[in-house]
C-alpha positions as semicolon CSV with decimal commas, in nm:
position;residue;x (nm);y (nm);z (nm)
1;M;-17,606;-0,262;-11,285
2;K;-17,520;-0,380;-10,912
3;L;-17,395;-0,794;-10,935
4;W;-17,614;-0,796;-10,612
5;G;-17,910;-0,554;-10,774
6;G;-18,168;-0,858;-10,887
7;R;-18,416;-0,781;-10,571
8;F;-18,413;-0,363;-10,619
9;E;-18,622;-0,166;-10,815
10;K;-18,426;0,131;-10,744
11;T;-18,059;0,264;-10,785
12;T;-17,854;0,341;-10,529
13;D;-17,878;0,695;-10,395
14;A;-17,590;0,917;-10,509
15;L;-17,485;1,017;-10,131
16;V;-17,519;0,663;-10,015
17;E;-17,296;0,531;-10,314
18;D;-17,045;0,732;-10,247
19;F;-17,122;0,669;-9,813
20;H;-17,121;0,290;-9,868
21;S;-16,822;0,207;-10,107
22;S;-16,472;0,096;-9,968
23;I;-16,276;0,110;-10,303
24;S;-16,111;0,431;-10,198
25;F;-15,951;0,217;-9,930
26;D;-15,976;-0,116;-9,969
27;Q;-15,809;-0,124;-10,300
28;R;-15,489;-0,158;-10,108
29;L;-15,613;-0,555;-10,047
30;Y;-15,607;-0,601;-10,469
31;K;-15,298;-0,862;-10,435
32;Q;-15,415;-1,070;-10,172
33;D;-15,790;-1,041;-10,330
34;I;-15,686;-1,182;-10,670
35;L;-15,453;-1,453;-10,504
36;G;-15,781;-1,588;-10,312
37;S;-15,957;-1,572;-10,600
38;V;-15,699;-1,778;-10,783
39;A;-15,676;-2,053;-10,512
40;H;-16,056;-2,064;-10,523
41;A;-16,145;-2,083;-10,856
42;R;-15,866;-2,382;-10,852
43;M;-16,060;-2,555;-10,594
44;L;-16,369;-2,513;-10,768
45;G;-16,202;-2,657;-11,087
46;S;-16,064;-2,929;-10,924
47;V;-16,356;-3,081;-10,697
48;G;-16,581;-3,066;-11,039
49;V;-16,837;-2,731;-10,950
50;I;-16,692;-2,571;-11,220
51;S;-16,498;-2,709;-11,513
52;E;-16,073;-2,729;-11,547
53;E;-16,105;-2,531;-11,863
54;E;-16,345;-2,263;-11,689
55;A;-16,120;-2,253;-11,377
56;N;-15,810;-2,202;-11,606
57;R;-15,937;-1,923;-11,799
58;M;-16,049;-1,779;-11,472
59;I;-15,702;-1,811;-11,316
60;N;-15,537;-1,658;-11,635
61;G;-15,766;-1,328;-11,654
62;L;-15,692;-1,302;-11,272
63;M;-15,294;-1,315;-11,326
64;A;-15,365;-1,071;-11,618
65;I;-15,578;-0,847;-11,374
66;L;-15,282;-0,840;-11,114
67;E;-15,015;-0,785;-11,366
68;D;-15,186;-0,458;-11,504
69;I;-15,272;-0,346;-11,155
70;Q;-14,923;-0,331;-11,073
71;A;-14,834;-0,205;-11,382
72;G;-15,072;0,107;-11,306
73;N;-15,291;0,021;-11,607
74;V;-15,641;0,015;-11,410
75;E;-15,868;0,243;-11,266
76;F;-16,101;0,082;-10,980
77;E;-16,492;0,223;-10,998
78;I;-16,657;0,352;-10,712
79;G;-17,004;0,254;-10,874
80;A;-16,855;-0,153;-10,822
81;E;-16,824;-0,035;-10,390
82;D;-16,543;-0,244;-10,313
83;I;-16,202;-0,454;-10,472
84;H;-16,386;-0,785;-10,472
85;M;-16,666;-0,644;-10,693
86;N;-16,421;-0,450;-10,862
87;I;-16,175;-0,749;-10,939
88;E;-16,509;-0,960;-11,049
89;K;-16,653;-0,679;-11,304
90;L;-16,269;-0,646;-11,445
91;L;-16,265;-1,079;-11,472
92;T;-16,603;-1,074;-11,634
93;E;-16,590;-0,810;-11,857
94;R;-16,226;-0,939;-11,978
95;I;-16,308;-1,369;-11,992
96;G;-16,742;-1,315;-12,051
97;P;-16,984;-1,479;-11,861
98;V;-16,753;-1,750;-11,696
99;G;-16,617;-1,492;-11,471
100;K;-16,960;-1,467;-11,303
101;K;-16,896;-1,839;-11,217
102;L;-16,615;-1,712;-11,009
103;H;-16,829;-1,646;-10,674
104;T;-16,992;-1,999;-10,672
105;G;-16,956;-2,091;-10,329
106;R;-16,841;-1,778;-10,184
107;S;-16,952;-1,462;-10,030
108;R;-16,798;-1,174;-9,945
109;N;-16,797;-1,187;-9,605
110;D;-16,563;-1,490;-9,621
111;Q;-16,365;-1,334;-9,904
112;V;-16,281;-1,021;-9,702
113;A;-16,216;-1,232;-9,406
114;L;-15,930;-1,388;-9,619
115;D;-15,787;-1,072;-9,787
116;L;-15,767;-0,924;-9,443
117;R;-15,570;-1,248;-9,288
118;L;-15,356;-1,286;-9,622
119;Y;-15,245;-0,882;-9,588
120;L;-15,216;-0,892;-9,208
121;R;-14,994;-1,206;-9,213
122;S;-14,723;-1,023;-9,495
123;E;-14,742;-0,693;-9,290
124;I;-14,636;-0,909;-8,991
125;D;-14,357;-1,057;-9,173
126;E;-14,249;-0,715;-9,291
127;T;-14,309;-0,547;-8,959
128;K;-14,089;-0,856;-8,791
129;I;-13,810;-0,769;-9,041
130;L;-13,786;-0,417;-8,958
131;L;-13,799;-0,466;-8,563
132;E;-13,547;-0,739;-8,571
133;E;-13,305;-0,459;-8,791
134;L;-13,371;-0,227;-8,457
135;V;-13,290;-0,478;-8,245
136;N;-13,004;-0,582;-8,378
137;T;-12,872;-0,198;-8,384
138;L;-12,964;-0,150;-7,988
139;L;-12,766;-0,518;-7,981
140;N;-12,449;-0,360;-8,166
141;I;-12,493;0,018;-7,986
142;S;-12,466;-0,217;-7,625
143;E;-12,173;-0,417;-7,746
144;E;-11,969;-0,059;-7,765
145;H;-12,098;0,058;-7,477
146;L;-12,037;-0,207;-7,204
147;E;-11,858;0,036;-6,986
148;T;-12,000;0,351;-7,084
149;W;-12,124;0,449;-6,740
150;M;-12,428;0,656;-6,661
151;P;-12,660;0,713;-6,394
152;G;-12,988;0,478;-6,384
153;Y;-13,322;0,659;-6,271
154;T;-13,618;0,625;-6,092
155;H;-13,882;0,865;-6,044
156;M;-13,683;1,051;-6,270
157;Q;-13,390;1,111;-5,997
158;K;-13,067;0,951;-6,017
159;A;-13,083;0,640;-5,850
160;Q;-12,761;0,388;-5,906
161;P;-12,490;0,366;-6,170
162;I;-12,527;0,166;-6,454
163;T;-12,401;0,146;-6,798
164;F;-12,533;0,241;-7,139
165;A;-12,520;-0,078;-7,290
166;H;-12,753;-0,218;-6,956
167;H;-13,010;0,113;-7,044
168;M;-13,001;-0,003;-7,414
169;M;-13,051;-0,392;-7,318
170;A;-13,393;-0,335;-7,138
171;Y;-13,515;-0,175;-7,442
172;V;-13,417;-0,500;-7,638
173;Q;-13,599;-0,727;-7,375
174;M;-13,910;-0,500;-7,469
175;F;-13,896;-0,562;-7,841
176;L;-13,793;-0,939;-7,833
177;R;-14,139;-0,950;-7,613
178;D;-14,293;-0,781;-7,928
179;L;-14,156;-1,017;-8,190
180;D;-14,302;-1,277;-7,960
181;R;-14,657;-1,142;-7,972
182;L;-14,594;-1,058;-8,370
183;K;-14,501;-1,443;-8,411
184;D;-14,824;-1,561;-8,170
185;T;-15,034;-1,301;-8,345
186;R;-14,943;-1,410;-8,693
187;K;-14,992;-1,788;-8,564
188;R;-15,368;-1,755;-8,446
189;L;-15,453;-1,574;-8,765
190;N;-15,311;-1,833;-8,992
191;T;-15,636;-2,004;-9,056
192;S;-15,861;-1,969;-9,373
193;P;-16,215;-1,844;-9,339
194;L;-16,284;-1,901;-9,724
195;G;-16,583;-2,148;-9,755
196;S;-16,762;-1,978;-9,480
197;G;-16,975;-1,829;-9,705
198;A;-17,204;-1,534;-9,608
199;M;-17,280;-1,706;-9,263
200;A;-17,380;-2,054;-9,286
201;G;-17,100;-2,239;-9,522
202;T;-17,263;-2,374;-9,883
203;T;-17,449;-2,687;-10,019
204;F;-17,116;-2,683;-10,277
205;P;-16,877;-2,993;-10,217
206;L;-16,618;-2,748;-10,158
207;D;-16,259;-2,850;-10,044
208;R;-16,148;-2,562;-9,791
209;M;-15,813;-2,745;-9,686
210;Q;-15,692;-2,741;-10,054
211;A;-15,745;-2,343;-10,113
212;A;-15,615;-2,303;-9,728
213;L;-15,305;-2,472;-9,830
214;E;-15,216;-2,302;-10,165
215;L;-15,260;-1,970;-9,977
216;G;-14,994;-2,115;-9,698
217;F;-15,246;-2,144;-9,440
218;D;-15,215;-2,408;-9,153
219;G;-15,570;-2,494;-9,164
220;V;-15,933;-2,367;-9,185
221;T;-16,213;-2,229;-8,900
222;L;-16,436;-2,444;-8,773
223;N;-16,713;-2,224;-8,734
224;S;-16,867;-2,008;-9,010
225;L;-17,055;-1,744;-8,823
226;D;-16,711;-1,710;-8,671
227;G;-16,507;-1,736;-9,002
228;V;-16,683;-1,449;-9,094
229;S;-16,744;-1,209;-8,770
230;D;-16,389;-1,279;-8,623
231;R;-16,172;-0,963;-8,590
232;D;-15,963;-1,099;-8,337
233;F;-15,645;-1,142;-8,519
234;A;-15,690;-0,789;-8,633
235;L;-15,754;-0,643;-8,297
236;E;-15,430;-0,879;-8,172
237;F;-15,252;-0,712;-8,431
238;L;-15,345;-0,367;-8,293
239;A;-15,270;-0,473;-7,935
240;T;-14,925;-0,567;-8,010
241;A;-14,850;-0,275;-8,239
242;S;-15,012;-0,046;-7,982
243;I;-14,755;-0,197;-7,703
244;M;-14,455;-0,171;-7,974
245;M;-14,550;0,174;-8,024
246;M;-14,539;0,243;-7,636
247;H;-14,155;0,096;-7,619
248;L;-14,100;0,308;-7,909
249;S;-14,213;0,621;-7,759
250;R;-14,088;0,531;-7,391
251;M;-13,726;0,503;-7,574
252;C;-13,774;0,810;-7,777
253;E;-13,896;0,988;-7,479
254;E;-13,517;0,916;-7,311
255;L;-13,369;1,047;-7,639
256;V;-13,540;1,381;-7,593
257;I;-13,423;1,425;-7,267
258;W;-13,104;1,332;-7,308
259;S;-13,017;1,513;-7,570
260;T;-13,130;1,850;-7,417
261;G;-12,833;2,117;-7,291
262;E;-12,945;2,019;-6,930
263;F;-12,802;1,599;-6,987
264;Q;-12,599;1,627;-7,316
265;F;-12,573;1,264;-7,310
266;I;-12,631;1,230;-7,691
267;T;-12,636;1,422;-8,005
268;M;-12,883;1,357;-8,266
269;D;-12,716;1,344;-8,625
270;D;-12,814;1,641;-8,801
271;G;-12,979;1,379;-9,067
272;Y;-13,254;1,321;-8,776
273;S;-13,295;1,676;-8,612
274;T;-13,472;2,006;-8,741
275;G;-13,436;2,360;-8,685
276;S;-13,633;2,662;-8,566
277;S;-13,797;2,926;-8,794
278;I;-13,713;3,181;-8,541
279;M;-13,431;3,068;-8,305
280;P;-13,121;3,027;-8,518
281;Q;-12,958;2,821;-8,221
282;K;-13,220;2,543;-8,246
283;K;-13,134;2,134;-8,301
284;N;-13,473;1,998;-8,248
285;P;-13,523;1,609;-8,193
286;D;-13,829;1,600;-8,391
287;V;-13,797;1,254;-8,530
288;A;-13,814;1,117;-8,195
289;E;-14,069;1,348;-8,089
290;L;-14,269;1,250;-8,387
291;V;-14,283;0,875;-8,273
292;R;-14,377;0,962;-7,936
293;G;-14,673;1,155;-8,094
294;K;-14,777;0,893;-8,360
295;T;-14,810;0,651;-8,076
296;G;-15,159;0,761;-7,963
297;R;-15,243;0,770;-8,322
298;V;-15,233;0,358;-8,324
299;Y;-15,366;0,359;-7,949
300;G;-15,663;0,504;-8,131
301;D;-15,640;0,228;-8,398
302;L;-15,674;-0,020;-8,123
303;V;-15,962;0,156;-7,946
304;A;-16,178;0,249;-8,265
305;L;-16,185;-0,139;-8,389
306;L;-16,291;-0,253;-8,032
307;T;-16,555;0,005;-8,030
308;V;-16,684;-0,112;-8,326
309;M;-16,677;-0,471;-8,244
310;K;-16,820;-0,425;-7,937
311;G;-17,167;-0,443;-7,981
312;L;-17,220;-0,666;-8,301
313;P;-17,407;-0,937;-8,311
314;L;-17,298;-1,260;-8,516
315;A;-17,249;-1,264;-8,813
316;Y;-17,089;-1,031;-9,060
317;N;-17,220;-0,643;-8,996
318;K;-17,164;-0,322;-9,231
319;D;-16,989;-0,175;-8,916
320;M;-16,712;-0,430;-9,012
321;Q;-16,613;-0,227;-9,319
322;E;-16,452;0,011;-9,086
323;D;-16,187;-0,234;-8,962
324;K;-15,937;-0,198;-9,277
325;E;-15,871;0,177;-9,244
326;Q;-15,749;0,100;-8,848
327;V;-15,546;-0,167;-8,977
328;F;-15,384;-0,010;-9,266
329;D;-15,311;0,322;-9,033
330;A;-15,155;0,079;-8,791
331;V;-14,913;-0,097;-9,026
332;D;-14,831;0,240;-9,165
333;T;-14,757;0,403;-8,891
334;I;-14,566;0,133;-8,717
335;Q;-14,347;0,043;-9,043
336;K;-14,268;0,424;-9,092
337;C;-14,158;0,457;-8,745
338;L;-13,915;0,127;-8,733
339;L;-13,770;0,274;-9,045
340;V;-13,670;0,587;-8,908
341;V;-13,565;0,512;-8,566
342;E;-13,339;0,236;-8,638
343;P;-13,080;0,468;-8,863
344;M;-13,163;0,776;-8,613
345;L;-13,008;0,533;-8,310
346;K;-12,732;0,407;-8,557
347;T;-12,576;0,780;-8,646
348;M;-12,667;0,959;-8,292
349;V;-12,347;1,049;-8,069
350;V;-12,318;0,873;-7,738
351;N;-12,097;1,174;-7,496
352;R;-11,952;0,926;-7,271
353;E;-11,803;1,153;-7,071
354;A;-12,137;1,377;-7,025
355;M;-12,279;1,039;-6,948
356;A;-12,018;0,960;-6,646
357;R;-12,027;1,289;-6,485
358;G;-12,403;1,201;-6,441
359;A;-12,305;0,898;-6,274
360;K;-12,095;1,055;-6,021
361;G;-12,341;1,295;-5,912
362;G;-12,663;1,224;-5,742
363;F;-12,575;0,987;-5,446
364;T;-12,576;0,703;-5,702
365;N;-12,351;0,528;-5,464
366;A;-12,547;0,571;-5,156
367;T;-12,715;0,193;-5,183
368;D;-12,340;0,077;-5,205
369;L;-12,255;0,247;-4,893
370;A;-12,517;0,091;-4,730
371;D;-12,414;-0,238;-4,841
372;Y;-12,109;-0,228;-4,749
373;M;-12,221;-0,164;-4,374
374;A;-12,423;-0,498;-4,437
375;K;-12,132;-0,677;-4,520
376;K;-11,958;-0,583;-4,221
377;G;-12,258;-0,672;-3,979
378;V;-12,460;-0,393;-3,974
379;P;-12,845;-0,468;-4,016
380;F;-12,929;-0,303;-4,324
381;R;-13,228;-0,138;-4,228
382;E;-13,006;0,052;-3,973
383;A;-12,717;0,082;-4,253
384;H;-12,977;0,244;-4,448
385;E;-13,069;0,528;-4,197
386;L;-12,720;0,581;-4,144
387;V;-12,624;0,660;-4,478
388;G;-12,958;0,847;-4,546
389;R;-12,808;1,087;-4,245
390;I;-12,468;1,076;-4,429
391;V;-12,631;1,209;-4,728
392;L;-12,798;1,483;-4,562
393;H;-12,479;1,585;-4,416
394;C;-12,252;1,568;-4,785
395;S;-12,545;1,748;-4,922
396;K;-12,577;2,044;-4,691
397;K;-12,183;2,067;-4,736
398;G;-12,219;1,998;-5,121
399;I;-11,951;1,701;-5,135
400;G;-12,014;1,353;-5,269
401;L;-11,988;1,042;-5,066
402;E;-11,663;1,001;-5,224
403;D;-11,538;1,321;-5,123
404;M;-11,547;1,239;-4,719
405;G;-11,203;1,160;-4,528
406;L;-11,172;0,806;-4,424
407;S;-11,147;0,983;-4,092
408;E;-11,434;1,182;-4,104
409;Y;-11,588;0,805;-4,182
410;Q;-11,442;0,648;-3,888
411;G;-11,584;0,946;-3,642
412;I;-11,936;0,845;-3,775
413;S;-11,837;0,411;-3,695
414;P;-11,543;0,200;-3,678
415;I;-11,678;-0,032;-3,933
416;F;-11,542;0,178;-4,218
417;E;-11,180;0,097;-4,335
418;E;-10,936;0,154;-4,612
419;D;-11,156;-0,055;-4,829
420;L;-11,457;0,159;-4,832
421;F;-11,380;0,411;-5,132
422;G;-11,301;0,103;-5,348
423;A;-11,648;-0,008;-5,251
424;I;-11,822;0,333;-5,336
425;G;-11,615;0,425;-5,652
426;I;-11,880;0,450;-5,946
427;E;-11,738;0,198;-6,142
428;H;-11,711;-0,092;-5,893
429;C;-12,032;-0,025;-5,815
430;V;-12,162;-0,136;-6,157
431;R;-11,893;-0,410;-6,175
432;A;-11,999;-0,535;-5,862
433;R;-12,330;-0,652;-5,981
434;K;-12,308;-0,925;-6,160
435;I;-12,652;-1,065;-6,062
436;T;-12,834;-1,201;-6,359
437;G;-13,002;-0,931;-6,533
438;G;-12,745;-0,694;-6,354
439;P;-12,528;-0,425;-6,538
440;S;-12,207;-0,552;-6,468
441;P;-12,019;-0,593;-6,815
442;E;-11,993;-0,919;-6,810
443;T;-12,365;-0,974;-6,772
444;V;-12,476;-0,740;-7,010
445;A;-12,219;-0,894;-7,255
446;E;-12,390;-1,235;-7,163
447;G;-12,749;-1,063;-7,231
448;I;-12,602;-0,945;-7,570
449;R;-12,548;-1,296;-7,660
450;V;-12,850;-1,468;-7,534
451;S;-13,067;-1,200;-7,695
452;R;-12,864;-1,225;-8,062
453;E;-12,960;-1,609;-8,017
454;G;-13,290;-1,531;-7,939
455;L;-13,337;-1,371;-8,295
456;V;-13,251;-1,679;-8,497
């Protein structure tokens, strides 16, 4: 008989039994459910709702069930619907009728809200560790390439020379913001809904704060309706995960481009590449491509839960059973991506010569030529127009700005002097940009130092 079956005269239809059950996926919450029940049982004993002896029997029984599940000795039942009722059923079978007192002052509504918060809190902590490892790897790569010159791009057209370190540090900033978002999400979710009951609390004299503190929460939710119906914390995690995946995808997109024969800026390690079943010469950056592809999956998880929640009246509705699969999928996806991207970056080979060649082409020093003129007193807008004409001239001749002779420059304007070529040399163009946030080696080194401090 169902634990809720007293009001019903008929058994649940077999099709509904399967459709209604969530044990196939929410069994992942077994540890959180048991720990939440242990805290609840201990609190019930402390406030005298049940005896201390009954509370201890429940706690011992629950911990034994936890050990058996972790040992693979428990098979969950679809007929018991979900992880909560499976655990309660197992407990009652093991310790007798006293197990039926566990649910006193509690509903599955506040129970599942508690479990999901506990689960996400733990997974956020794990995700933070993985993300910090990725950031450290990027910082190490940046330290190695403070003077690896490369072209920077806008509109996928060569723009100005920078360094590979400067480019990688842009992703460090993105991932540091992701870490902050994870910390903020964790902070907001760390309140306990246990004690909200089905939606209106309970008449039992529960000590909500005792259970909350035992479970590591900072406090308790202050409205029982919101306590059971809030999934903002899950949505916030999914939004944070989506932004993080977007950052991973942008980086992987560039790795895919840079590994092409046209660029040859990097070479992927064989361990993070695959071949073709028909073209023997192929070495494909499949790992980076898969991360790029899986980004859409996490976006879908966010949109799916937003759609589930958008029209729900207060308080709990069965629709909310659909929250867990989206959260589980996003957690699995983001963690797998972080796990594989970090060693992929660590093992890739950076082709410094190819990057340096790329930095010299495409008139990446044109802005520096205009700046040179502006420093000589020419209004920048006039300098910009004149340099544009010089670029057009060089483009037609198939030469770079540094290939024109001084006499030819002086024929254009008498402001050009011997110091011109030093000013438009690629290395000087980068080193001279010492402004905070710029690509000069000293500036980037300082950015690395500050970023490392931010990880502590």
